[in-house]
C-alpha positions as CSV (number, residue, x, y, z in Angstrom):
1,M,-5.4,-40.9,-25.9
2,E,-9.1,-39.5,-25.7
3,L,-8.1,-36.6,-28.2
4,F,-6.5,-39.4,-30.6
5,T,-9.5,-41.2,-30.5
6,S,-11.6,-38.1,-31.3
7,G,-9.2,-37.4,-34.6
8,N,-6.5,-35.2,-33.1
9,A,-3.4,-36.9,-35.1
10,E,-1.0,-34.4,-33.1
11,A,-2.1,-36.1,-30.0
12,F,-0.6,-39.5,-30.9
13,D,2.9,-37.9,-31.5
14,E,2.6,-36.7,-27.9
15,L,1.7,-40.1,-26.8
16,Y,4.8,-41.2,-28.7
17,E,6.9,-38.7,-27.6
18,R,6.2,-39.1,-23.9
19,Y,5.9,-42.8,-24.0
20,R,8.9,-43.8,-26.3
21,G,11.6,-43.9,-24.0
22,P,10.2,-46.0,-21.0
23,L,8.7,-48.0,-23.5
24,Y,12.0,-48.7,-25.3
25,R,14.0,-49.4,-21.7
26,F,11.1,-52.0,-20.6
27,I,11.5,-54.0,-24.2
28,A,15.2,-53.6,-24.2
29,M,16.2,-54.7,-20.7
30,R,14.5,-58.0,-21.0
31,P,16.6,-60.9,-21.5
32,G,17.7,-62.1,-25.2
33,V,16.2,-58.6,-26.4
34,G,19.0,-56.4,-28.7
35,S,18.8,-52.8,-29.9
36,E,17.5,-53.9,-33.5
37,T,14.5,-56.2,-31.5
38,A,13.7,-53.4,-29.2
39,E,13.1,-51.0,-32.1
40,E,11.1,-53.3,-34.1
41,V,8.9,-54.6,-31.1
42,L,8.2,-50.2,-30.3
43,Q,7.4,-49.6,-33.7
44,E,4.9,-52.6,-33.3
45,V,3.4,-51.4,-30.2
46,F,2.8,-48.1,-31.4
47,I,1.2,-49.6,-34.5
48,K,-0.9,-51.8,-32.2
49,I,-2.0,-48.7,-30.1
50,M,-3.1,-46.8,-33.3
51,N,-5.0,-49.4,-34.7
52,G,-6.4,-50.3,-31.8
53,A,-7.1,-47.2,-30.2
54,R,-11.0,-47.0,-30.8
55,R,-11.3,-50.5,-28.7
56,F,-9.1,-48.7,-25.8
57,D,-11.2,-49.4,-22.5
58,T,-11.0,-45.3,-21.1
59,S,-12.1,-47.0,-17.5
60,R,-8.3,-48.3,-17.6
61,K,-5.0,-46.4,-17.4
62,F,-3.8,-45.9,-20.7
63,S,-0.1,-47.0,-19.7
64,S,-1.0,-50.2,-18.4
65,W,-3.0,-50.8,-21.7
66,M,0.2,-50.0,-23.8
67,F,2.9,-51.7,-21.6
68,K,0.4,-55.0,-21.6
69,I,0.6,-54.6,-25.6
70,A,4.6,-54.2,-25.2
71,D,4.6,-57.3,-23.3
72,N,2.7,-59.1,-25.7
73,A,4.5,-57.9,-28.8
74,L,7.8,-58.7,-26.8
75,M,6.8,-62.4,-26.1
76,D,5.5,-62.5,-30.1
77,A,9.1,-61.6,-31.2
78,L,11.0,-63.7,-28.6
79,R,9.5,-66.7,-30.0
80,R,10.2,-65.5,-33.7
81,V,14.0,-65.7,-32.6
82,K,15.3,-69.2,-33.9
83,T,18.2,-69.8,-32.0
84,R,19.7,-70.0,-28.5
85,A,22.8,-68.5,-30.2
86,E,20.8,-65.5,-31.6
87,R,19.2,-64.5,-28.1
88,T,22.4,-64.9,-25.8
89,R,24.2,-62.4,-28.7
90,D,21.1,-60.0,-28.4
91,A,21.3,-60.2,-24.5
92,E,24.8,-59.3,-24.8
93,Q,24.4,-56.3,-27.1
94,S,21.1,-55.1,-24.9
95,F,23.9,-54.6,-22.3
96,E,25.9,-52.0,-24.6
97,T,22.7,-50.5,-26.2
98,V,19.8,-50.0,-23.9
99,R,20.8,-46.5,-23.7
100,G,22.4,-44.1,-26.0
101,P,26.4,-44.1,-26.7
102,E,27.3,-40.9,-24.7
103,E,25.3,-42.1,-21.6
104,E,26.6,-45.7,-21.9
105,Y,30.0,-44.1,-21.9
106,R,29.1,-42.7,-18.4
107,I,28.0,-45.9,-16.8
108,D,30.1,-47.1,-14.2
109,E,30.8,-50.9,-13.2
110,Q,28.5,-51.0,-10.4
111,A,25.5,-50.0,-12.9
112,R,26.2,-52.7,-15.3
113,T,26.9,-55.3,-12.8
114,I,23.2,-54.6,-11.3
115,R,21.5,-54.6,-14.7
116,R,23.2,-58.5,-15.5
117,L,22.1,-59.2,-11.6
118,I,18.7,-58.2,-12.6
119,L,18.3,-60.3,-15.9
120,E,19.4,-63.1,-13.7
121,L,16.3,-62.6,-11.1
122,P,13.3,-64.9,-11.8
123,P,11.1,-63.5,-14.4
124,G,8.0,-62.1,-12.2
125,Q,10.8,-60.1,-10.0
126,R,12.9,-59.0,-13.0
127,D,9.7,-57.8,-14.8
128,V,8.8,-56.1,-11.4
129,V,12.3,-54.3,-11.1
130,I,12.3,-53.4,-14.8
131,L,8.5,-51.8,-14.8
132,R,9.6,-50.0,-11.6
133,E,13.0,-48.9,-12.1
134,Y,13.3,-48.6,-15.6
135,A,10.1,-47.7,-16.9
136,G,9.1,-45.6,-13.7
137,L,5.5,-47.0,-13.3
138,P,3.8,-47.1,-10.0
139,F,2.8,-50.7,-8.3
140,K,-0.7,-50.4,-9.5
141,D,-0.1,-50.3,-13.1
142,I,2.5,-53.0,-12.8
143,A,-0.2,-55.0,-11.1
144,D,-2.7,-54.1,-13.9
145,I,0.4,-54.9,-16.7
146,L,1.4,-58.7,-15.0
147,D,-2.2,-59.4,-14.0
148,C,-1.4,-60.0,-10.3
149,P,-2.6,-58.6,-7.4
150,L,-1.1,-55.4,-6.1
151,N,0.6,-57.3,-3.1
152,T,2.2,-60.0,-5.2
153,A,3.8,-56.8,-7.6
154,L,5.0,-55.3,-4.1
155,G,6.0,-58.7,-2.6
156,R,8.2,-59.3,-6.1
157,M,9.7,-56.4,-5.8
158,H,11.0,-57.1,-2.0
159,S,11.8,-60.4,-3.1
160,A,13.7,-59.1,-5.8
161,L,15.6,-56.3,-3.8
162,K,16.6,-58.7,-1.1
163,K,17.8,-61.2,-3.9
164,L,19.9,-58.3,-5.9
165,K,21.5,-57.4,-1.9
166,E,22.4,-61.3,-2.0
167,M,23.8,-61.5,-5.5
168,L,26.2,-58.0,-4.9
169,E,27.4,-59.0,-1.4
170,E,28.0,-62.3,-3.3
171,E,29.8,-60.2,-6.3
172,H,32.3,-58.5,-3.9
173,R,33.5,-61.2,-2.0
């Protein structure tokens, strides 16, 4: 980020390539977000990063700042969605389009079940699971993004995993 703010345009390309995948997964895994919405939000996030680069507080971690921008942009996009039917349709599409077609082909029934169950978690727990498991962020960054204490993020993850285990056991009865 420092290279980009100092005028190195190629540095932005590196940021884009490095974070495009984790950001897309973070956005697309949220309920009510289809692939088209995820792509739009992803582009909006990178535009906001470009435009706000000079305001970036270098005492903070770049990825935390970026994921917070993504979270805010996603909330704005979801507010623009007009009807519940559109949100439901996008959520159904997101199960099929979060990954590329080749990779989606290889996903087994258990993986689809787990993803569906993650979306059924309470929002705080769901966000921690998505940021940790799909975006690969450390808990400290997750706490920064969600604006909560580290122990709260850890507790939400523990509760989410416990709840997912119960939900999976219920599925197999």
